[in-house]
C-alpha positions as CSV (number, residue, x, y, z in Angstrom):
1,M,117.4,132.4,81.9
2,T,118.0,128.9,80.6
3,S,116.0,125.9,81.6
4,G,117.3,122.5,81.6
5,D,115.8,119.2,81.3
6,L,113.5,118.6,84.4
7,T,111.9,115.4,83.3
8,G,113.2,113.4,86.2
9,F,112.3,115.9,88.9
10,E,109.3,116.5,90.9
11,T,107.8,119.5,92.5
12,P,109.3,119.8,96.0
13,G,106.9,118.8,98.8
14,R,104.2,117.6,96.5
15,G,103.5,114.0,95.6
16,R,100.8,111.7,94.6
17,G,99.0,111.2,97.9
18,I,98.3,107.8,99.1
19,L,99.8,106.3,95.9
20,D,103.2,107.6,97.1
21,V,103.0,105.1,100.0
22,F,103.6,102.2,97.7
23,T,107.0,103.6,96.5
24,H,108.1,104.2,100.0
25,S,107.4,100.8,101.5
26,Y,110.7,100.7,103.4
27,L,109.8,103.9,105.3
28,L,106.5,102.5,106.0
29,R,108.0,99.3,107.5
30,L,110.3,101.5,109.7
31,L,107.3,103.6,111.0
32,I,105.3,100.5,111.7
33,R,108.3,98.9,113.5
34,K,108.8,102.1,115.5
35,G,105.1,102.3,116.3
36,T,105.1,98.7,117.7
37,A,108.3,99.0,119.6
38,T,107.5,102.1,121.5
39,R,103.9,101.4,122.3
40,Y,104.7,99.6,125.5
41,R,108.2,100.8,126.1
42,N,109.1,100.8,129.9
43,S,105.9,99.0,130.6
44,V,105.9,96.2,133.1
45,L,103.1,94.1,131.4
46,G,104.1,95.2,127.9
47,W,102.0,93.4,125.1
48,T,99.9,91.8,127.8
49,W,97.9,95.1,127.8
50,S,96.7,94.2,124.3
51,Y,94.8,91.5,126.3
52,V,94.0,93.3,129.6
53,K,92.4,96.4,128.2
54,P,89.8,94.6,125.8
55,A,89.2,92.0,128.5
56,A,88.4,94.7,131.1
57,Q,86.2,96.5,128.6
58,F,84.4,93.3,127.7
59,F,83.7,92.4,131.4
60,I,82.3,95.8,132.2
61,Y,79.9,95.6,129.1
62,Y,78.9,92.2,129.8
63,F,78.1,93.0,133.6
64,V,76.0,96.0,132.6
65,M,74.2,94.6,129.5
66,G,74.3,90.8,130.2
67,V,73.8,90.5,133.9
68,V,72.0,93.8,134.9
69,L,69.8,94.3,131.8
70,Q,69.5,90.4,131.2
71,F,70.4,90.7,127.5
72,H,72.0,87.3,127.7
73,R,68.5,85.8,128.1
74,D,67.5,87.2,124.7
75,V,70.7,86.8,122.6
76,E,72.1,83.2,122.5
77,N,75.9,83.3,123.2
78,F,75.6,86.9,124.2
79,A,79.3,86.9,125.3
80,V,80.4,86.1,121.8
81,Y,78.0,88.6,120.3
82,L,79.2,91.3,122.5
83,F,83.0,90.5,122.1
84,A,82.8,90.4,118.3
85,G,81.4,94.0,118.3
86,V,83.9,95.0,120.8
87,V,86.9,93.9,119.0
88,A,85.6,95.5,115.8
89,I,85.0,99.0,117.5
90,N,88.4,98.7,119.4
91,L,90.2,98.4,116.0
92,F,88.3,101.5,114.6
93,N,88.9,103.5,117.7
94,E,92.5,102.8,117.9
95,G,93.3,103.2,114.2
96,F,91.1,106.4,113.9
97,G,92.7,107.9,117.1
98,N,96.3,107.0,116.2
99,A,96.0,108.3,112.6
100,T,94.5,111.6,114.0
101,S,97.4,112.4,116.1
102,S,100.1,110.7,113.8
103,I,101.3,114.0,112.1
104,V,101.5,115.8,115.5
105,D,103.4,112.9,117.1
106,N,105.9,112.8,114.2
107,R,106.4,116.6,114.1
108,A,110.2,116.2,114.3
109,L,110.4,114.2,111.0
110,V,107.6,116.4,109.4
111,R,109.7,119.6,110.0
112,K,113.1,118.3,109.0
113,I,112.7,116.3,105.8
114,Y,110.0,115.7,103.2
115,L,108.4,112.3,102.8
116,P,104.8,111.4,101.9
117,R,103.0,112.5,105.0
118,E,100.3,109.9,104.3
119,L,102.8,107.3,105.6
120,F,102.1,108.5,109.2
121,P,98.3,107.9,109.4
122,I,98.7,104.6,107.3
123,A,101.5,103.3,109.6
124,S,99.5,104.1,112.7
125,I,96.5,102.1,111.2
126,V,98.7,99.2,110.6
127,V,100.1,99.3,114.0
128,A,96.5,99.3,115.4
129,L,95.8,96.3,113.1
130,I,98.7,94.4,114.8
131,H,97.5,95.1,118.2
132,F,94.0,93.9,116.9
133,L,95.3,90.4,116.2
134,P,95.6,89.3,119.9
135,Q,92.0,90.2,120.5
136,V,90.6,88.5,117.5
137,A,92.7,85.5,118.5
138,I,90.8,85.2,121.8
139,L,87.5,85.7,120.1
140,L,88.3,82.9,117.6
141,L,89.4,80.6,120.4
142,A,86.1,81.2,122.3
143,C,84.1,80.5,119.1
144,I,85.9,77.3,118.5
145,L,85.2,76.1,121.9
146,L,81.5,76.7,121.2
147,G,81.6,74.6,118.0
148,W,82.5,77.4,115.6
149,T,83.7,76.1,112.2
150,P,85.2,78.1,109.3
151,T,83.2,78.7,106.2
152,L,83.5,80.8,103.1
153,I,80.7,83.1,104.3
154,S,82.3,83.6,107.8
155,L,85.7,84.1,106.3
156,G,84.5,86.5,103.7
157,A,82.3,88.4,106.2
158,F,85.4,88.7,108.5
159,L,87.7,90.1,105.8
160,L,85.1,92.4,104.3
161,G,84.2,93.7,107.9
162,L,87.9,94.2,108.5
163,F,88.3,96.1,105.1
164,I,85.4,98.4,105.8
165,I,86.9,99.3,109.2
166,L,90.4,99.9,107.9
167,L,88.9,102.1,105.1
168,T,86.8,104.2,107.4
169,S,89.7,104.6,109.8
170,L,91.9,105.7,107.1
171,G,89.5,108.2,105.5
172,L,88.6,109.9,108.8
173,G,92.2,109.7,109.9
174,L,93.5,111.6,106.9
175,L,90.6,114.2,107.3
176,F,91.1,114.8,111.2
177,G,94.8,114.2,111.0
178,A,95.2,117.2,108.7
179,L,92.8,119.4,110.7
180,N,94.5,118.4,114.0
181,V,97.7,120.0,112.8
182,R,96.0,123.4,112.3
183,F,93.2,123.2,114.8
184,R,93.8,121.2,118.0
185,D,90.2,121.2,118.7
186,A,90.0,118.3,116.1
187,Q,91.3,116.0,118.7
188,N,88.4,116.8,121.0
189,I,85.9,116.1,118.2
190,V,87.6,112.8,117.6
191,E,87.4,111.7,121.2
192,I,83.6,112.3,120.9
193,L,83.2,110.3,117.8
194,R,85.2,107.4,119.4
195,M,83.1,107.6,122.4
196,L,79.9,107.5,120.3
197,S,81.1,104.7,118.0
198,T,80.3,101.9,120.5
199,W,76.7,103.2,120.9
200,A,76.1,104.1,117.3
201,S,76.7,100.5,116.2
202,P,74.9,97.2,117.3
203,V,77.5,96.2,119.7
204,L,75.6,96.5,123.1
205,Y,72.4,95.8,121.5
206,T,70.9,93.9,118.5
207,I,70.0,95.3,115.1
208,T,66.5,93.9,115.6
209,M,66.0,96.2,118.5
210,V,66.9,99.2,116.2
211,E,64.5,98.0,113.6
212,A,61.7,97.8,116.1
213,A,62.5,101.2,117.6
214,L,63.1,103.4,114.6
215,P,60.8,104.3,111.6
216,E,62.1,103.3,108.2
217,W,63.7,106.7,107.3
218,A,65.6,106.7,110.5
219,L,66.8,103.2,110.2
220,R,68.1,104.1,106.8
221,I,70.1,106.9,108.3
222,Y,71.4,104.6,111.0
223,M,72.6,102.1,108.4
224,L,74.7,104.6,106.7
225,N,77.2,104.3,109.5
226,P,80.0,102.1,108.0
227,L,80.7,100.7,111.2
228,T,77.1,99.3,111.7
229,T,77.7,97.0,108.5
230,A,81.3,96.1,109.8
231,V,80.0,95.1,113.2
232,E,77.3,93.1,111.6
233,L,79.7,91.3,109.5
234,F,81.8,90.3,112.5
235,H,78.7,89.0,114.1
236,L,78.0,87.0,110.8
237,A,81.5,85.7,111.0
238,F,81.9,84.7,114.6
239,W,78.6,84.8,116.4
240,A,76.1,83.4,114.0
241,P,77.9,80.0,113.4
242,T,77.9,79.4,117.2
243,T,74.0,79.7,117.6
244,S,71.8,76.9,117.6
245,T,69.3,78.6,115.3
246,P,70.3,78.0,111.6
247,S,68.1,80.7,110.5
248,V,70.2,83.4,112.1
249,E,73.0,83.2,109.4
250,D,70.2,83.2,106.7
251,V,68.7,86.5,108.1
252,L,72.0,88.2,108.5
253,V,73.2,87.6,105.1
254,P,70.5,89.3,102.9
255,T,70.1,92.1,105.6
256,I,73.9,93.1,105.4
257,G,74.1,92.2,101.8
258,T,71.8,95.1,100.9
259,D,74.0,97.7,102.7
260,I,77.5,96.5,101.8
261,L,77.7,98.5,98.3
262,T,76.4,101.6,100.1
263,T,78.8,101.2,102.8
264,L,81.8,100.6,100.5
265,G,80.8,103.7,98.5
266,I,80.5,105.8,101.7
267,C,84.1,104.6,102.7
268,I,85.5,105.5,99.2
269,I,83.9,109.0,99.5
270,T,85.3,109.4,102.9
271,I,88.8,108.5,101.7
272,V,88.6,110.9,98.8
273,I,87.5,113.8,101.0
274,G,90.1,112.9,103.6
275,Q,92.8,112.9,101.0
276,L,91.7,116.1,99.5
277,V,91.7,117.9,102.9
278,F,94.9,116.3,103.8
279,R,96.7,117.5,100.6
280,R,95.3,121.0,101.2
281,F,96.6,121.4,104.7
282,E,99.9,119.5,104.3
283,R,101.5,122.3,102.5
284,S,101.8,124.2,105.9
285,F,102.4,121.2,108.1
286,A,105.9,122.2,108.9
287,Q,105.0,125.8,109.8
288,D,101.9,124.8,111.9
289,L,103.9,122.4,113.8
């Protein structure tokens, strides 16, 4: 049996993982366009739901935490503090949830042709980012009305917090997206994690309350949650500049700064694990679907 020159060929069905996404940018754009076009298809309100749902969520939280529990007395501009955390968690929840179901939702494509399967969770996270923009626009408008002015610290904190959320969503999305194809129980685990995400981060309460309630070792475990750092970065970007106490920003910067490198390391580890599990399970995606 003779063998020809196979230099220009690749092993069928196997690629370079996430790196292949960069060589299939056209397909990525198509998937993003499909995700944004079909999200509110046959909906009366359409894209207005991108404003209605977070607004309803915010008012419920504000009524319970701000009015009933009177947190607005202890936290200056509590509405901004609350909404900054809500939009951060909403981005994670949507990106993580969409990435988990992305392979199953695109089963027709997965079974018919080969393309880098990482395209599906990445496209779903980009779609979540697009739907995040109206929410952050409302937050930005509220902050401007309260005297917010952009600084390098606020801009950097926002971009870094956004980067951490996207990395976390991608790592967990790859992991549970692959598991969800073989074991549909993974979807239920994801729903529990999404439900807990709001309470496991300083969204409805302040980080100082956590520091006062937990011993040092438990606080360190709490701070290992990447969303905690991301939410605090959003607070630093939007809420801190609107307060009348200049020291708030001075306190947040060193506190968050000590955890940023740890958080980024955890994000990278999550992506590596997610990619390894994804590549392990993608060999049987077509059969399992």
